[in-house]
Structures are given as C-alpha cells and as structure tokens.
Backbone bond lengths (Angstrom), bond angles and torsions (degrees), N, CA, C in turn:
res aa  C-N    CA-C-N  psi(-1)  N-CA   C-N-CA  omega(-1)  CA-C   N-CA-C  phi
1 M - - - 1.472 - - 1.488 110.42 -
2 E 1.342 118.07 143.32 1.485 120.68 -175.90 1.546 108.31 -73.21
3 E 1.325 113.70 145.79 1.500 120.74 175.19 1.511 107.37 -78.69
4 P 1.330 118.09 156.02 1.470 124.00 -173.74 1.480 111.71 -71.62
5 G 1.322 116.38 150.53 1.459 122.95 170.00 1.517 111.54 -91.26
6 P 1.323 119.14 -147.10 1.438 122.31 -179.12 1.538 113.50 -58.85
7 Q 1.280 118.26 -38.05 1.481 121.31 174.42 1.488 109.24 -93.51
8 L 1.344 116.74 103.88 1.485 121.69 -173.08 1.479 111.72 -76.22
9 A 1.311 116.96 120.95 1.426 121.54 172.70 1.529 110.75 -90.13
10 M 1.362 115.60 66.60 1.438 120.44 -174.05 1.501 110.11 -140.41
11 I 1.288 115.65 161.35 1.489 120.99 177.32 1.528 108.42 -127.73
12 E 1.335 116.35 137.18 1.427 120.64 -178.57 1.494 109.44 -86.34
13 P 1.365 116.72 148.68 1.478 120.15 174.90 1.511 112.60 -63.37
14 T 1.319 115.08 149.86 1.473 121.13 177.30 1.488 109.64 -102.86
15 A 1.313 114.38 137.59 1.474 121.54 174.36 1.554 109.43 -120.73
16 L 1.321 118.68 113.49 1.426 123.05 -177.45 1.538 110.70 -127.66
17 A 1.363 113.98 139.98 1.439 117.98 178.12 1.547 111.87 -62.68
18 D 1.303 118.22 -31.25 1.477 123.09 -177.49 1.514 111.27 -106.50
19 A 1.367 116.29 30.98 1.454 118.66 -177.39 1.515 116.68 -57.75
20 D 1.348 117.01 -25.72 1.459 120.66 -176.07 1.527 110.48 -60.95
21 K 1.314 117.60 -25.77 1.465 118.91 179.13 1.533 113.36 -69.59
22 Y 1.322 118.65 -14.74 1.465 124.10 -173.09 1.518 112.61 -109.75
23 F 1.359 118.89 3.46 1.439 120.74 176.73 1.541 108.77 -74.00
24 V 1.312 114.08 138.85 1.491 120.03 175.35 1.532 108.37 -82.98
25 E 1.295 117.72 110.64 1.473 122.31 -172.55 1.555 111.40 -76.37
26 S 1.296 117.90 -32.72 1.479 122.17 -174.21 1.518 109.88 -77.35
27 A 1.349 117.92 123.66 1.427 122.16 176.50 1.532 110.43 -61.81
28 A 1.322 115.83 -39.62 1.498 120.43 -177.86 1.546 108.10 -64.90
29 K 1.353 119.37 -39.90 1.421 122.56 178.37 1.537 111.59 -65.96
30 R 1.318 117.97 -38.68 1.453 121.27 177.84 1.523 110.73 -64.64
31 I 1.305 116.95 -40.03 1.474 119.64 179.98 1.545 107.34 -70.68
32 E 1.302 120.05 -36.27 1.455 121.85 177.76 1.538 110.97 -62.85
33 I 1.305 118.56 -40.69 1.462 122.65 -179.77 1.525 108.41 -67.76
34 L 1.320 119.22 -43.73 1.477 122.21 177.81 1.526 111.32 -61.81
35 C 1.312 116.33 -39.78 1.460 121.85 177.71 1.496 110.96 -63.12
36 D 1.354 116.28 -41.34 1.485 121.94 175.64 1.494 111.80 -58.90
37 L 1.352 115.00 -44.69 1.511 119.43 179.47 1.538 108.33 -60.76
38 K 1.310 118.99 -36.36 1.448 122.12 179.11 1.516 110.75 -66.67
39 K 1.334 115.83 -45.04 1.475 121.04 -174.10 1.553 112.13 -65.38
40 L 1.374 117.17 -34.54 1.446 119.32 -170.72 1.530 113.90 -55.53
41 P 1.345 124.24 -54.33 1.435 127.93 -15.34 1.508 111.04 -77.65
42 A 1.310 117.13 149.71 1.468 120.93 -177.97 1.532 109.35 -99.53
43 I 1.337 116.75 141.21 1.436 121.45 172.70 1.502 108.72 -69.32
44 V 1.324 118.04 130.87 1.497 123.02 178.11 1.526 106.69 -115.68
45 T 1.316 116.39 127.36 1.451 121.29 172.21 1.470 109.27 -90.90
46 A 1.279 121.09 119.31 1.462 126.02 -179.19 1.521 108.89 -107.57
47 W 1.339 115.29 113.12 1.464 122.47 179.97 1.484 112.23 -96.35
48 F 1.358 116.83 145.58 1.484 119.17 178.31 1.531 107.36 -151.20
49 N 1.341 114.38 174.54 1.480 120.57 -178.58 1.502 112.77 55.37
50 D 1.353 115.22 51.41 1.492 123.30 177.12 1.525 112.32 59.42
51 G 1.350 115.09 35.74 1.478 119.62 176.73 1.521 113.74 78.03
52 R 1.300 118.85 9.35 1.468 121.72 179.26 1.461 114.79 -80.49
53 E 1.401 116.59 -24.45 1.435 122.10 -178.20 1.514 110.14 -137.53
54 F 1.332 115.00 158.62 1.470 119.40 178.92 1.540 109.03 -152.09
55 L 1.290 114.38 162.26 1.495 120.16 169.51 1.529 104.86 -139.80
56 L 1.363 112.40 156.63 1.476 119.05 177.80 1.545 107.62 -97.09
57 T 1.325 115.56 135.16 1.442 120.56 -172.84 1.544 106.73 -143.82
58 A 1.351 116.49 -171.03 1.461 122.08 175.80 1.512 107.98 -159.28
59 V 1.360 114.57 151.77 1.445 120.73 177.07 1.522 108.44 -73.46
60 L 1.310 118.66 124.48 1.477 124.34 -179.79 1.545 111.49 -101.11
61 H 1.320 117.60 -37.71 1.470 119.54 -174.31 1.456 109.54 -157.58
62 V 1.365 117.41 137.23 1.434 124.96 176.99 1.545 108.54 -117.68
63 D 1.326 115.40 118.94 1.480 120.26 -178.96 1.526 107.98 -116.61
64 A 1.341 115.05 96.09 1.465 119.40 -178.66 1.500 111.90 -67.79
65 D 1.312 117.34 -34.10 1.513 119.87 -178.54 1.559 110.28 -66.08
66 A 1.300 115.11 -42.39 1.479 119.96 -177.87 1.502 112.64 -88.66
67 S 1.382 116.17 -5.60 1.465 122.43 -176.68 1.510 112.18 54.56
68 T 1.383 116.26 45.78 1.449 119.73 -178.89 1.561 107.44 -131.86
69 L 1.331 111.89 155.51 1.471 121.07 179.94 1.541 106.17 -129.81
70 L 1.337 117.35 133.50 1.427 122.08 175.06 1.507 110.39 -106.76
71 M 1.349 114.60 129.70 1.480 122.05 -177.73 1.507 109.00 -120.80
72 D 1.298 116.83 147.82 1.451 123.28 173.55 1.525 110.32 -65.10
73 T 1.335 114.77 144.51 1.484 119.44 171.44 1.505 110.95 -84.88
74 G 1.323 116.09 159.65 1.435 119.63 178.32 1.527 109.95 -80.29
75 S 1.316 114.56 177.73 1.498 121.30 -177.73 1.495 111.76 -84.63
76 D 1.367 117.78 -14.22 1.440 122.80 -176.42 1.531 110.95 -101.82
77 A 1.309 118.98 110.72 1.460 121.99 -173.97 1.523 110.72 -62.25
78 E 1.314 118.15 -37.77 1.479 119.26 179.36 1.473 111.89 -67.80
79 R 1.352 119.50 -38.57 1.445 120.91 176.76 1.533 110.37 -66.58
80 N 1.313 117.58 -38.88 1.485 120.10 177.19 1.509 109.42 -59.66
81 R 1.361 117.82 -41.61 1.470 121.58 179.77 1.523 110.41 -62.36
82 K 1.349 116.69 -43.32 1.428 119.15 179.64 1.553 112.97 -64.71
83 A 1.339 114.93 -36.47 1.442 120.92 178.53 1.545 110.03 -61.94
84 L 1.327 113.97 -45.55 1.479 119.36 178.92 1.509 111.37 -63.38
85 A 1.358 115.97 -41.51 1.420 118.13 -178.55 1.550 112.04 -68.77
86 A 1.339 117.30 -30.69 1.437 122.00 175.97 1.529 112.38 -58.88
87 G 1.332 116.16 -39.03 1.472 119.81 175.53 1.545 112.01 82.83
88 R 1.316 120.05 -7.14 1.466 120.54 -177.69 1.526 107.68 -151.14
89 L 1.282 117.99 131.83 1.439 124.93 176.45 1.520 110.56 -119.21
90 I 1.313 117.93 131.33 1.452 120.71 168.77 1.519 108.39 -94.55
91 C 1.329 116.76 112.28 1.452 121.72 -171.94 1.535 109.28 -103.39
92 V 1.312 116.36 134.49 1.447 122.68 -178.19 1.534 110.20 -134.39
93 A 1.342 113.89 135.76 1.464 118.25 -176.73 1.543 107.43 -152.27
94 S 1.311 116.37 170.61 1.431 123.43 174.18 1.534 111.47 -103.52
95 H 1.377 114.89 128.42 1.482 118.70 178.60 1.500 108.12 -129.22
96 S 1.302 118.50 116.13 1.471 123.43 -174.85 1.494 112.90 49.44
97 K 1.358 114.17 47.79 1.469 124.09 178.72 1.529 112.41 64.33
98 V 1.321 118.60 17.23 1.471 122.39 175.80 1.503 109.41 -120.80
99 Q 1.305 118.20 136.22 1.443 122.21 179.29 1.550 111.09 -69.53
100 V 1.353 117.67 132.38 1.438 121.32 172.69 1.519 107.62 -122.42
101 Q 1.321 114.68 151.78 1.460 121.50 -173.22 1.492 108.93 -145.99
102 F 1.388 117.75 133.12 1.435 121.34 -179.84 1.554 107.67 -152.01
103 N 1.327 113.71 155.29 1.483 119.36 176.96 1.477 112.69 -96.04
104 C 1.332 117.09 142.81 1.489 122.12 171.50 1.509 109.26 -111.40
105 T 1.281 117.46 126.02 1.483 123.22 -179.02 1.553 109.34 -128.94
106 D 1.322 118.71 177.16 1.434 123.67 -175.62 1.541 110.51 49.19
107 I 1.301 115.25 53.53 1.502 118.35 -172.36 1.544 110.46 -87.69
108 A 1.330 113.39 137.33 1.482 119.81 176.85 1.490 105.71 -141.94
109 Q 1.333 117.23 160.07 1.435 121.35 176.39 1.532 107.26 -109.83
110 E 1.357 113.67 138.36 1.455 120.29 -179.26 1.486 109.67 -150.92
111 I 1.334 114.89 171.50 1.488 120.22 176.09 1.505 110.95 -97.92
112 W 1.317 115.94 128.96 1.459 123.03 179.17 1.526 108.45 -134.59
113 Q 1.333 114.16 121.02 1.457 120.45 -178.68 1.498 110.75 53.58
114 G 1.371 116.10 37.84 1.460 120.61 175.39 1.470 115.37 83.59
115 E 1.323 118.65 1.45 1.479 120.99 -177.28 1.539 110.59 -123.52
116 N 1.325 115.29 151.24 1.450 119.98 174.08 1.534 109.80 -72.14
117 V 1.319 116.10 133.03 1.459 122.06 179.14 1.535 108.85 -138.96
118 F 1.366 114.30 163.65 1.439 121.38 169.38 1.527 107.65 -96.15
119 R 1.340 116.75 129.57 1.438 121.54 169.88 1.530 108.63 -106.24
120 C 1.341 115.87 132.88 1.448 119.19 179.87 1.554 110.04 -143.82
121 A 1.279 116.38 169.51 1.432 122.08 -179.33 1.547 108.19 -69.64
122 L 1.304 117.21 143.01 1.423 121.83 175.17 1.539 107.09 -60.82
123 P 1.338 120.40 127.37 1.473 120.33 -177.57 1.538 113.11 -65.41
124 D 1.348 115.96 136.27 1.442 120.01 -179.90 1.535 110.67 -93.35
125 K 1.353 116.28 -1.66 1.488 120.91 175.24 1.514 108.44 -139.36
126 L 1.341 114.26 141.32 1.422 119.58 -179.61 1.545 104.49 -145.17
127 L 1.386 114.06 128.38 1.468 120.21 -179.31 1.543 106.57 -98.92
128 R 1.342 113.82 130.93 1.509 119.28 177.11 1.510 106.11 -123.20
129 L 1.320 115.64 99.45 1.458 122.27 -175.53 1.519 110.94 -81.54
130 Q 1.339 116.26 108.58 1.470 121.28 -176.55 1.484 116.30 -97.12
131 R 1.299 116.40 -7.53 1.453 118.60 -175.87 1.527 110.67 -77.38
132 R 1.362 116.79 118.93 1.422 121.84 -178.51 1.515 112.48 -65.23
133 E 1.344 118.97 -24.96 1.416 120.24 -175.86 1.544 113.52 -72.15
134 Y 1.328 116.22 -8.85 1.477 118.95 174.87 1.539 113.33 -97.60
135 E 1.364 116.60 7.84 1.463 117.84 175.00 1.533 108.68 -71.75
136 R 1.278 115.82 133.82 1.486 121.71 -179.79 1.522 112.40 -79.42
137 L 1.340 113.56 135.78 1.478 119.97 174.57 1.502 108.93 -103.17
138 T 1.338 116.78 126.01 1.448 119.57 174.78 1.522 108.07 -77.45
139 T 1.330 117.20 125.34 1.494 118.38 -175.95 1.542 108.59 -75.89
140 P 1.345 113.30 155.38 1.502 119.26 -178.95 1.537 109.05 -61.06
141 A 1.334 116.39 129.77 1.473 118.93 178.59 1.458 112.25 -64.07
142 E 1.348 118.59 -31.86 1.448 123.10 -177.59 1.514 111.56 -73.94
143 A 1.312 118.44 -24.99 1.452 124.31 -177.74 1.526 110.71 -143.60
144 P 1.304 119.64 65.78 1.489 121.47 -175.23 1.551 109.97 -70.34
145 L 1.333 113.77 154.63 1.477 117.92 168.77 1.473 109.15 -68.34
146 M 1.280 116.61 153.02 1.533 121.40 178.31 1.546 105.73 -127.07
147 C 1.340 111.82 148.96 1.444 119.75 171.83 1.500 109.74 -137.60
148 T 1.345 113.49 157.08 1.468 120.66 -179.27 1.480 107.74 -117.25
149 L 1.363 117.60 123.15 1.473 125.23 176.79 1.495 112.13 -91.37
150 Q 1.313 119.05 138.01 1.444 124.68 172.90 1.533 108.29 -90.22
151 L 1.316 116.90 109.81 1.489 121.12 -172.76 1.519 109.14 -87.05
152 A 1.342 113.68 160.90 1.458 120.45 -174.91 1.508 112.52 -62.32
153 D 1.312 117.56 -29.14 1.437 121.15 -178.85 1.512 114.93 -83.36
154 G 1.355 114.96 6.57 1.465 119.19 -177.87 1.507 114.91 89.76
155 M 1.320 117.65 -9.55 1.447 122.84 179.22 1.559 109.56 -81.15
156 R 1.276 117.45 164.50 1.469 125.41 174.06 1.499 112.37 -116.33
157 A 1.316 115.88 148.78 1.498 119.68 175.96 1.555 108.60 -132.78
158 R 1.267 114.87 123.08 1.471 122.34 177.87 1.544 109.11 -90.95
159 I 1.333 117.44 124.86 1.450 118.80 -166.70 1.553 107.74 -140.00
160 N 1.336 115.98 156.09 1.487 122.57 179.65 1.540 110.19 -78.68
161 I 1.324 115.23 138.25 1.498 122.95 166.71 1.544 105.38 -99.41
162 I 1.342 114.51 123.26 1.440 115.94 -177.10 1.587 113.28 -105.92
163 D 1.305 115.82 -12.62 1.459 118.46 164.24 1.535 109.31 -156.04
164 I 1.319 114.33 159.71 1.503 119.13 -171.99 1.548 109.10 -152.53
165 S 1.298 114.85 147.32 1.457 123.87 167.82 1.515 106.83 -154.57
166 P 1.335 119.38 171.82 1.468 118.72 176.74 1.576 111.53 -65.61
167 G 1.312 117.02 -10.12 1.442 119.44 176.45 1.536 113.95 -85.89
168 G 1.323 118.24 -25.87 1.457 120.82 -179.77 1.531 113.00 169.37
169 V 1.301 113.76 -169.25 1.469 119.31 -178.90 1.544 108.36 -141.43
170 A 1.295 116.01 156.87 1.446 122.73 166.99 1.533 108.36 -109.41
171 I 1.354 115.20 128.84 1.442 119.10 -179.74 1.501 110.00 -118.51
172 I 1.297 119.01 156.98 1.448 120.16 -176.21 1.584 108.66 -137.18
173 D 1.349 113.32 130.85 1.450 119.76 -178.82 1.521 107.03 -106.36
174 Y 1.369 115.30 106.14 1.449 118.78 -178.46 1.506 112.84 -76.10
175 S 1.349 115.89 -18.85 1.497 118.72 -178.33 1.519 110.40 -82.58
176 G 1.330 118.43 -25.03 1.451 121.24 -178.27 1.496 114.37 73.39
177 S 1.336 117.70 15.65 1.451 119.88 -171.33 1.533 114.01 -103.38
178 L 1.362 118.28 -3.67 1.423 119.17 -170.42 1.515 117.39 -88.03
179 Q 1.337 117.61 -16.16 1.485 123.31 175.71 1.574 109.43 54.82
180 L 1.349 116.77 53.93 1.428 123.05 -179.66 1.525 108.25 -76.03
181 K 1.363 117.59 136.55 1.457 121.47 -175.41 1.570 108.71 -133.20
182 P 1.379 115.99 146.43 1.475 118.14 172.18 1.495 111.95 -53.02
183 H 1.365 115.08 141.31 1.445 126.13 178.37 1.550 113.16 80.52
184 D 1.328 118.08 -5.27 1.493 120.44 171.14 1.530 108.63 -63.07
185 V 1.315 118.05 135.41 1.453 123.37 179.15 1.560 108.21 -114.77
186 F 1.275 114.85 132.19 1.488 122.37 177.66 1.520 107.65 -118.02
187 T 1.328 116.60 118.72 1.440 119.68 -179.92 1.516 111.19 -96.35
188 R 1.344 114.92 148.92 1.465 122.82 176.13 1.590 110.54 55.79
189 C 1.278 113.46 46.65 1.537 117.04 170.68 1.507 107.47 -69.57
190 S 1.353 113.59 133.22 1.469 120.42 176.59 1.499 111.06 -92.67
191 I 1.366 114.83 120.63 1.428 121.07 178.46 1.523 108.11 -108.19
192 E 1.349 115.51 130.00 1.484 119.29 -175.68 1.504 111.60 -100.59
193 F 1.345 115.10 102.99 1.472 121.56 179.93 1.530 108.02 -91.45
194 P 1.327 115.63 137.27 1.503 118.57 -178.86 1.554 113.43 -64.70
195 D 1.344 118.31 -26.34 1.456 119.50 -178.35 1.504 112.06 -105.37
196 A 1.358 117.77 -36.10 1.453 120.95 -174.34 1.532 114.75 -96.05
197 G 1.304 116.28 -3.05 1.504 119.21 -177.85 1.518 110.31 79.54
198 T 1.303 116.63 -160.34 1.451 123.91 -175.25 1.515 112.45 -93.03
199 L 1.353 115.49 120.07 1.478 120.44 -178.48 1.553 106.30 -124.54
200 T 1.349 115.34 156.28 1.475 119.64 -176.05 1.508 112.58 -112.98
201 A 1.324 113.38 151.42 1.522 122.02 178.86 1.481 109.34 -155.45
202 D 1.324 116.79 155.81 1.476 123.21 173.41 1.475 109.88 -94.74
203 I 1.378 117.16 137.81 1.478 121.86 178.49 1.497 109.47 -128.98
204 E 1.330 114.34 154.44 1.466 122.72 171.49 1.551 109.15 -125.03
205 I 1.309 114.83 130.77 1.488 117.78 -179.60 1.508 108.37 -76.78
206 R 1.374 115.69 129.80 1.468 119.15 -178.89 1.552 111.63 -105.95
207 N 1.342 118.47 -28.74 1.457 120.39 178.07 1.516 109.60 -154.80
208 T 1.352 116.49 152.23 1.447 120.73 177.07 1.521 109.45 -142.16
209 Y 1.322 116.39 150.07 1.492 119.60 175.60 1.524 106.03 -166.25
210 N 1.327 113.68 160.81 1.480 120.09 179.33 1.548 109.10 -89.19
211 V 1.349 112.82 145.56 1.467 119.14 175.22 1.501 108.44 -128.50
212 T 1.286 116.02 159.91 1.477 121.89 179.03 1.501 108.23 -107.19
213 T 1.330 116.71 125.44 1.478 122.67 -177.73 1.554 108.19 -79.81
214 R 1.357 113.93 169.53 1.489 118.24 176.97 1.498 114.11 -59.35
215 D 1.345 115.75 -26.77 1.445 122.04 178.45 1.499 115.08 -81.21
216 G 1.364 114.62 -2.56 1.496 120.06 -179.86 1.505 113.50 86.89
217 D 1.326 118.90 4.14 1.427 122.32 175.46 1.523 111.75 -82.79
218 T 1.343 115.70 159.33 1.457 120.46 177.85 1.549 109.42 -100.95
219 A 1.324 115.46 133.13 1.475 121.46 177.21 1.503 108.07 -125.65
220 H 1.326 115.75 159.90 1.431 122.93 -176.42 1.543 110.36 -107.78
221 R 1.315 120.07 115.09 1.437 124.33 -177.44 1.524 111.92 -104.84
222 A 1.338 115.82 138.13 1.478 118.24 -178.87 1.568 108.58 -132.55
223 G 1.293 116.06 131.09 1.460 122.06 172.44 1.496 110.03 -91.03
224 C 1.283 119.37 129.42 1.481 121.73 -171.74 1.566 109.40 -127.98
225 A 1.296 114.13 148.69 1.520 119.98 171.94 1.483 109.67 -109.04
226 F 1.322 114.03 142.66 1.518 117.98 172.70 1.523 107.87 -76.59
227 L 1.375 114.59 145.42 1.412 124.10 177.04 1.504 109.06 -108.86
228 E 1.368 117.15 109.54 1.466 120.51 -179.97 1.534 110.35 51.28
229 L 1.318 114.16 66.59 1.476 122.78 -175.10 1.531 109.98 -61.38
230 P 1.352 120.12 120.72 1.458 120.26 177.15 1.535 112.45 -62.92
231 A 1.289 117.28 145.04 1.458 123.67 -177.67 1.551 111.16 -54.64
232 P 1.343 119.76 -44.03 1.499 116.36 -179.36 1.489 112.79 -61.55
233 V 1.327 119.12 -35.47 1.459 123.94 179.84 1.543 107.92 -67.48
234 A 1.366 116.16 -45.95 1.464 118.00 178.87 1.564 111.60 -59.63
235 A 1.312 117.58 -39.86 1.398 121.57 178.45 1.541 112.61 -66.52
236 A 1.350 114.41 -37.83 1.475 118.66 178.14 1.505 110.87 -66.67
237 I 1.357 119.36 -39.18 1.432 123.56 177.60 1.510 109.22 -63.97
238 E 1.310 118.74 -41.92 1.460 120.64 178.05 1.472 113.72 -62.95
239 R 1.289 118.14 -43.21 1.468 123.51 176.64 1.515 112.37 -65.82
240 Y 1.303 115.63 -43.94 1.464 119.59 176.13 1.512 112.82 -61.76
241 T 1.329 116.96 -45.90 1.476 120.78 178.17 1.583 110.91 -58.76
242 A 1.329 114.72 -45.42 1.466 119.42 -177.57 1.533 109.00 -61.08
243 R 1.367 116.68 -44.07 1.423 119.57 -177.23 1.504 112.78 -64.05
244 V 1.375 116.79 -47.45 1.440 121.45 179.86 1.532 110.68 -60.92
245 M 1.362 117.47 -41.96 1.457 120.43 178.27 1.512 112.21 -61.90
246 R 1.377 117.50 -39.44 1.464 121.72 179.28 1.467 108.27 -63.84
247 E 1.331 118.89 -46.05 1.466 123.20 -179.74 1.518 111.61 -59.14
248 R 1.311 117.15 -42.01 1.466 120.96 -179.94 1.530 111.14 -67.81
249 E 1.328 116.16 -38.11 1.472 117.74 178.78 1.515 109.19 -65.51
250 T 1.355 117.61 -39.54 1.447 120.95 -178.37 1.536 110.70 -65.84
251 E 1.397 116.79 -38.04 1.442 118.80 177.69 1.499 113.46 -66.11
252 R 1.371 117.31 -31.12 1.450 121.10 -179.50 1.502 112.00 -79.58
253 S 1.341 118.81 -20.87 1.474 120.89 -174.75 1.522 110.39 -86.04
C-alpha cells in the first residue's frame, strides 16, 4: 500500500485512562469488525517503535479457525523490515465512523495469493471508541490554532496545532528544530483560542514523524494527549469545534 503524501490518510492511536470500557469483549464481534474492515477495504494505520513510525496497510484475510490475521505490507521494504523487527503493531482504523484500535503480535512475512503479506495472531483485544467528543477536528489551514510550548531550557516555542479534540492535539514544527520525542511532557502549554483567549493545558507527546509539505519541505509532526484536561479548556475546544463545523457547513451550502 502506498505511503501518504502531504495529506496523511492515517489515524493516530488513542490513549484513554478509562479505555477498558471500550474494549469489545465478544470474540465473534471482534472478528465481525475485522471482516468489515476487510470488505470495505479500510485503510489501517499500523504504528510501531513507540509511535515513532507507521505504515499504511489493510486487512486482507481473517482466519478465525487458525486465529490468524493477514495484513497488506507497505510499499517501503525498509519500513516493512522495521515493522517486523518491532514485533508489535498498534493498528488504528475507522469502522462505521467510529475509531477502532487493536494490536498485532507474532508478526511474520509470507506469500499469500502471490503477494507479500504480514501474518499475525488474531487480536484478543479490540478498542471501539464510541465517544464523539474524541473525534479530531482539522483546524483551518488559513487560520490554524497556535500553542506555545515551555521548553526545558527556559525558552518558548510557538507552534501550529493542525487538529484538536478533548483527547489531544497534533502539532507541527515547520522549522524542524524542536527535537520532539514520544513521552516528552510539556506543562502549561498556552493554546490561543479565537473566542476564549489563551488557555493552558499539559500535554504528552505520543508519536512523532516527518511529513513532506506541498512545497517539498520536511516538517516534524507530533500527536499529543492532554493530561487531566481542565474543564475551561475542554469547553473552549467544544465551542471552537462547533463554530468551525458551522462555518464549514455554511460554505458547503
């Protein structure tokens, strides 16, 4: 499967303190969801190496009797090699407009119907996130949200937010100078809302990777989770999301 260009067709993994409530307990239901992903077919983002790298794949075959799952390999042989060496993939996709997430383990590469595929164990856990409030909103490119990070050396960095939800944000460093890493925590990040003013929240970086802009430059993108999101910030995100959605509906009508 081809890797994404400037507009990434990928979904970031979700980390929730109460994730246990959203696991699909029924093995039959998990298999049904995986079979649905195969039929669509749905793009699956497979993350590895602590969220630092990913490849785009798809479910090719579900074998309940053998407890195995076959996934498409990526177009980059070196990235496929790294995914195999990692031994574990966090797979994220959209099913009936709801995010689903599952782990692939016991990964091996084999030939299936003449094509290279990943074979892995059928996942015994699958997260189906049904809460609409965790849907990410892509911020307007012409007027993106901005946030200011407090750096370890005492300096500050003002950076673009490219999507947001009460669960977290994705930020992008066009300068490439910040050296953002998974598990880095930034306290009292200032987020500039057009209606609510500047509010602060703590974030933890969950994954990072380079992307290529339309101009051919390389930028550094980081997916982040909020840590104990303050109620005023959650309310500001809800109002901001509602306003942007209304404006987009008006533009389409």
